C-alpha positions in Angstrom: -3.6 86.0 -38.9 -2.3 89.2 -37.5 -5.1 89.4 -34.9 -4.4 85.8 -33.9 -0.7 86.7 -33.3 -1.6 89.8 -31.3 -3.9 87.7 -29.0 -1.2 85.2 -28.4 1.3 87.9 -27.5 -1.1 89.5 -25.0 -1.7 86.2 -23.3 2.0 85.3 -22.9 2.6 87.2 -19.6 -0.4 85.4 -18.0 1.3 82.0 -18.4 4.6 83.0 -16.9 4.4 82.5 -13.1 7.7 80.6 -12.7 10.0 81.5 -9.9 13.7 80.8 -9.4 14.7 77.6 -7.5 18.1 77.2 -5.7 19.0 73.7 -4.6 21.8 73.1 -2.1 22.7 69.4 -1.9 24.7 67.3 0.5 24.7 63.7 -0.8 26.9 61.2 0.9 27.3 57.5 -0.2 24.3 57.3 -2.5 23.7 58.1 -6.2 20.7 60.4 -5.9 19.8 63.0 -8.6 17.1 65.6 -8.4 14.8 67.7 -10.5 13.1 70.7 -8.9 10.1 72.4 -10.4 7.3 74.8 -9.7 3.8 73.3 -9.6 1.9 76.5 -8.8 2.4 80.0 -7.5 2.5 78.7 -3.9 3.6 75.0 -4.4 7.1 73.7 -5.1 8.2 70.2 -5.9 11.3 68.1 -6.2 11.7 64.7 -7.8 14.4 62.4 -6.3 15.9 59.6 -8.4 18.1 56.9 -6.8 20.4 55.4 -9.3 22.4 53.4 -6.8 22.1 49.9 -5.3 21.3 51.1 -1.7 18.2 52.7 -0.4 18.6 56.4 0.5 17.1 58.5 3.3 16.7 62.1 2.2 15.7 65.2 4.2 14.3 68.1 2.1 13.9 71.6 3.5 11.8 74.0 1.5 12.3 77.7 2.4 10.3 80.6 1.0 11.4 83.9 2.6 9.8 84.8 5.9 7.6 81.8 6.2 8.6 78.9 8.4 10.5 76.2 6.4 8.7 73.0 5.4 10.7 69.9 6.1 10.1 66.5 4.5 11.9 63.2 5.1 11.6 60.5 2.4 13.1 57.2 1.7 14.0 56.6 -1.9 14.4 52.9 -2.7 17.3 51.7 -4.9 16.5 52.2 -8.6 13.3 54.1 -7.9 12.1 57.7 -7.8 9.8 59.8 -5.5 8.3 63.2 -5.5 8.0 65.6 -2.6 6.0 68.8 -2.5 5.5 71.7 -0.2 2.6 74.2 -0.1 3.0 77.7 1.3 0.4 80.3 2.4 2.0 83.1 0.2 3.1 83.1 -3.4 6.7 82.0 -3.8 9.1 84.6 -5.0 12.3 82.5 -4.7 12.5 78.9 -3.5 15.5 77.6 -1.6 15.7 73.8 -1.2 18.3 72.1 1.0 18.7 68.4 0.1 20.6 66.0 2.4 20.8 62.3 1.5 22.6 59.4 3.1 22.4 55.6 2.8 19.7 53.8 4.8 
């Protein structure tokens, strides 16, 4: 049992590749919520949920340090959700996401 616990403790740092994610939101006239997550060391994702009765048009800008920002524009239908991802060429140290949503 003691050996099993030692093996688990040594493998713990290998599974921790998470990075901090800062989200700046500007949401006007729609009920949109988000959940940002890290998919891999160089891929970031954000899930957008529209709880309102109007469709929403959202612009998502993923920024990772010196690389050029990745911009995605998505339409989130009323009562639905959508996922948006961005892949970078380097490992992400800190992800900054700018979210702007407005009614369609």
